[in-house]
LOKOL-594439 format. One record per residue (C-alpha): residue in three letters; x negated, y negated, z. Coordinates in steps of 0.02 Angstrom, whole numbers, always signed. Layout:
+------+--------+--------+--------+
: rest :     c1 :     c2 :     c3 :
+------+--------+--------+--------+
:  ala :      X :      Y :      Z :
...
+------+--------+--------+--------+
END
This chain:
+------+--------+--------+--------+
: rest :     c1 :     c2 :     c3 :
+------+--------+--------+--------+
:  met :  +4748 :  +3353 :  +1273 :
:  phe :  +4681 :  +3581 :  +1275 :
:  ser :  +4736 :  +3659 :  +1154 :
:  lys :  +4747 :  +3864 :  +1149 :
:  gln :  +4615 :  +3926 :   +999 :
:  asn :  +4614 :  +4072 :   +899 :
:  gly :  +4559 :  +4226 :   +992 :
:  lys :  +4418 :  +4266 :   +840 :
:  arg :  +4256 :  +4237 :   +870 :
:  lys :  +4127 :  +4162 :   +739 :
:  lys :  +4063 :  +4321 :   +628 :
:  ser :  +3880 :  +4332 :   +641 :
:  asp :  +3788 :  +4346 :   +453 :
:  asp :  +3726 :  +4515 :   +479 :
:  glu :  +3914 :  +4585 :   +516 :
:  thr :  +3984 :  +4503 :   +359 :
:  glu :  +3851 :  +4574 :   +214 :
:  ala :  +3889 :  +4741 :   +302 :
:  glu :  +4122 :  +4754 :   +274 :
:  asn :  +4077 :  +4668 :    +92 :
:  lys :  +3969 :  +4810 :    +44 :
:  asn :  +4062 :  +4930 :   +106 :
:  asn :  +4221 :  +4855 :    +36 :
:  ser :  +4126 :  +4848 :   -138 :
:  glu :  +4071 :  +4996 :   -125 :
:  asp :  +4236 :  +5069 :    -81 :
:  thr :  +4326 :  +4996 :   -229 :
:  met :  +4208 :  +5067 :   -326 :
:  asp :  +4231 :  +5213 :   -287 :
:  cys :  +4425 :  +5212 :   -288 :
:  lys :  +4375 :  +5142 :   -458 :
:  arg :  +4267 :  +5292 :   -549 :
:  gln :  +4423 :  +5401 :   -439 :
:  lys :  +4559 :  +5294 :   -568 :
:  thr :  +4473 :  +5296 :   -750 :
:  glu :  +4297 :  +5389 :   -833 :
:  gly :  +4301 :  +5345 :  -1003 :
:  lys :  +4185 :  +5460 :  -1114 :
:  pro :  +4112 :  +5434 :  -1269 :
:  cys :  +4166 :  +5564 :  -1399 :
:  glu :  +4093 :  +5604 :  -1573 :
:  asn :  +4198 :  +5479 :  -1700 :
:  gly :  +4161 :  +5328 :  -1620 :
:  glu :  +4331 :  +5326 :  -1499 :
:  val :  +4334 :  +5352 :  -1329 :
:  glu :  +4421 :  +5473 :  -1216 :
:  glu :  +4502 :  +5422 :  -1058 :
:  thr :  +4567 :  +5541 :   -908 :
:  ser :  +4662 :  +5493 :   -762 :
:  ser :  +4648 :  +5577 :   -593 :
:  asn :  +4809 :  +5566 :   -555 :
:  glu :  +4877 :  +5630 :   -748 :
:  ser :  +4799 :  +5774 :   -794 :
:  asn :  +4832 :  +5760 :  -1026 :
:  val :  +4674 :  +5622 :  -1113 :
:  met :  +4720 :  +5470 :  -1197 :
:  lys :  +4596 :  +5443 :  -1341 :
:  ile :  +4593 :  +5250 :  -1401 :
:  pro :  +4506 :  +5186 :  -1564 :
:  met :  +4382 :  +5082 :  -1536 :
:  asp :  +4343 :  +4963 :  -1736 :
:  ile :  +4126 :  +4953 :  -1741 :
:  asp :  +4163 :  +4941 :  -1909 :
:  arg :  +4247 :  +4754 :  -1961 :
:  lys :  +4256 :  +4703 :  -2123 :
:  val :  +4217 :  +4492 :  -2151 :
:  pro :  +4331 :  +4484 :  -2338 :
:  thr :  +4193 :  +4403 :  -2450 :
:  lys :  +4205 :  +4247 :  -2533 :
:  cys :  +4152 :  +4188 :  -2738 :
:  ser :  +4014 :  +4046 :  -2709 :
:  glu :  +4121 :  +3980 :  -2850 :
:  cys :  +4277 :  +3942 :  -2822 :
:  gly :  +4295 :  +3998 :  -2610 :
:  gln :  +4445 :  +4135 :  -2659 :
:  leu :  +4422 :  +4261 :  -2572 :
:  leu :  +4359 :  +4435 :  -2691 :
:  glu :  +4516 :  +4539 :  -2663 :
:  cys :  +4627 :  +4404 :  -2699 :
:  leu :  +4547 :  +4357 :  -2872 :
:  ser :  +4656 :  +4342 :  -3072 :
:  leu :  +4507 :  +4345 :  -3176 :
:  phe :  +4516 :  +4249 :  -3317 :
:  ser :  +4551 :  +4364 :  -3494 :
:  gly :  +4481 :  +4293 :  -3637 :
:  asp :  +4472 :  +4193 :  -3773 :
:  val :  +4602 :  +4219 :  -3940 :
:  asp :  +4436 :  +4284 :  -4070 :
:  asp :  +4470 :  +4139 :  -4178 :
:  ala :  +4392 :  +4023 :  -4042 :
:  val :  +4278 :  +3914 :  -4082 :
:  glu :  +4159 :  +3780 :  -3959 :
:  glu :  +4204 :  +3590 :  -3905 :
:  phe :  +4117 :  +3529 :  -4026 :
:  val :  +4177 :  +3583 :  -4158 :
:  met :  +4349 :  +3581 :  -4104 :
:  leu :  +4321 :  +3395 :  -4106 :
:  val :  +4266 :  +3339 :  -4246 :
:  asp :  +4411 :  +3436 :  -4356 :
:  pro :  +4515 :  +3355 :  -4475 :
:  lys :  +4695 :  +3401 :  -4403 :
:  leu :  +4640 :  +3305 :  -4240 :
:  ser :  +4588 :  +3161 :  -4304 :
:  leu :  +4688 :  +2986 :  -4301 :
:  phe :  +4627 :  +2916 :  -4430 :
:  thr :  +4579 :  +3001 :  -4644 :
:  gly :  +4418 :  +2902 :  -4641 :
:  asp :  +4517 :  +2754 :  -4775 :
:  glu :  +4551 :  +2642 :  -4666 :
:  thr :  +4451 :  +2464 :  -4696 :
:  thr :  +4482 :  +2412 :  -4488 :
:  tyr :  +4531 :  +2548 :  -4353 :
:  gly :  +4641 :  +2392 :  -4310 :
:  ser :  +4673 :  +2384 :  -4084 :
:  tyr :  +4610 :  +2581 :  -4067 :
:  glu :  +4457 :  +2528 :  -3922 :
:  ala :  +4476 :  +2705 :  -3835 :
:  asp :  +4289 :  +2745 :  -3796 :
:  arg :  +4301 :  +2949 :  -3803 :
:  pro :  +4436 :  +3056 :  -3901 :
:  gln :  +4596 :  +3117 :  -3819 :
:  his :  +4656 :  +3260 :  -3859 :
:  arg :  +4822 :  +3367 :  -3809 :
:  ile :  +4795 :  +3561 :  -3760 :
:  thr :  +4922 :  +3670 :  -3688 :
:  gln :  +4928 :  +3855 :  -3640 :
:  phe :  +4738 :  +3838 :  -3565 :
:  ser :  +4660 :  +3896 :  -3438 :
:  val :  +4544 :  +3849 :  -3291 :
:  tyr :  +4390 :  +3959 :  -3249 :
:  asp :  +4212 :  +3911 :  -3159 :
:  lys :  +4031 :  +4002 :  -3232 :
:  ser :  +4116 :  +4172 :  -3135 :
:  thr :  +4291 :  +4173 :  -3273 :
:  his :  +4406 :  +4202 :  -3099 :
:  leu :  +4538 :  +4068 :  -3152 :
:  cys :  +4540 :  +3949 :  -3014 :
:  pro :  +4643 :  +3756 :  -2958 :
:  phe :  +4556 :  +3623 :  -3029 :
:  asp :  +4657 :  +3501 :  -2898 :
:  thr :  +4554 :  +3585 :  -2737 :
:  gly :  +4381 :  +3496 :  -2727 :
:  leu :  +4288 :  +3622 :  -2819 :
:  ile :  +4248 :  +3444 :  -2925 :
:  val :  +4188 :  +3339 :  -2782 :
:  lys :  +4100 :  +3484 :  -2736 :
:  asn :  +4000 :  +3501 :  -2896 :
:  lys :  +4082 :  +3657 :  -2952 :
:  glu :  +4075 :  +3648 :  -3167 :
:  leu :  +4270 :  +3728 :  -3203 :
:  phe :  +4298 :  +3738 :  -3383 :
:  leu :  +4446 :  +3766 :  -3490 :
:  ser :  +4529 :  +3864 :  -3617 :
:  gly :  +4656 :  +3867 :  -3740 :
:  tyr :  +4749 :  +3762 :  -3886 :
:  val :  +4702 :  +3577 :  -3929 :
:  lys :  +4802 :  +3499 :  -4027 :
:  pro :  +4816 :  +3308 :  -4073 :
:  ile :  +4879 :  +3147 :  -3974 :
:  tyr :  +5033 :  +3128 :  -4040 :
:  asp :  +5108 :  +3326 :  -4021 :
:  asp :  +5226 :  +3362 :  -3890 :
:  asn :  +5248 :  +3527 :  -3946 :
:  thr :  +5216 :  +3623 :  -3838 :
:  asn :  +5183 :  +3788 :  -3914 :
:  ala :  +5016 :  +3840 :  -3985 :
:  asp :  +5061 :  +3820 :  -4151 :
:  gly :  +4939 :  +3698 :  -4254 :
:  gly :  +4827 :  +3695 :  -4144 :
:  ile :  +4639 :  +3748 :  -4110 :
:  ala :  +4604 :  +3876 :  -3999 :
:  thr :  +4461 :  +3807 :  -3912 :
:  lys :  +4348 :  +3897 :  -3809 :
:  ala :  +4211 :  +3832 :  -3629 :
:  ile :  +4266 :  +3640 :  -3634 :
:  gly :  +4189 :  +3562 :  -3500 :
:  pro :  +4123 :  +3580 :  -3389 :
:  ile :  +4251 :  +3442 :  -3311 :
:  asn :  +4196 :  +3294 :  -3244 :
:  glu :  +4345 :  +3231 :  -3168 :
:  trp :  +4561 :  +3213 :  -3197 :
:  trp :  +4691 :  +3114 :  -3147 :
:  thr :  +4865 :  +3109 :  -3151 :
:  thr :  +4964 :  +2947 :  -3249 :
:  gly :  +5156 :  +2900 :  -3288 :
:  phe :  +5230 :  +2903 :  -3107 :
:  asp :  +5292 :  +2738 :  -3146 :
:  gly :  +5447 :  +2739 :  -3231 :
:  gly :  +5379 :  +2848 :  -3383 :
:  glu :  +5464 :  +3008 :  -3454 :
:  asn :  +5302 :  +3146 :  -3437 :
:  val :  +5197 :  +3127 :  -3304 :
:  val :  +5039 :  +3178 :  -3398 :
:  ile :  +4880 :  +3255 :  -3309 :
:  gly :  +4724 :  +3206 :  -3380 :
:  ile :  +4540 :  +3283 :  -3364 :
:  thr :  +4388 :  +3245 :  -3446 :
:  thr :  +4260 :  +3332 :  -3457 :
+------+--------+--------+--------+
END
């Protein structure tokens, strides 16, 4: 009915505190003997070991540089490509819009048929998209939704001209800012067209 109990007696609180204090002091002395760190002038820590006579230097990286980003396009400033600039004979967007080379009509027509476009549509080739700081940037990364101003520069041609070279185009600078972009032609069209609205 009664079993033999352990021969140890329960320690009092005073004995437990004294034992813990002795153990912690011994542990601290061991740690101090094993490793001592001494700071050097150049920001490194010199570590000496009581068991070894050699000296180890551990570099401390204190000055970490956070990469800076452009406030407009959000790209890292270290990895940017800049817009090289417009050609010398580039005109502004409003001058390009009234150029007779881009007009679908000659002015001699009495009716315009079923042409009901509310905005003029033109083709642009060899173009660049850039922000206010002239950083080249993609227009499909949500910058337009965030109300960042993006601009185009390139050669504007009539909508019916399918040639991709700059011949016959009007060099235009700072078209925009871009309000929206869209795609068409995925449903069986011959070409996929990317549309940009300014």
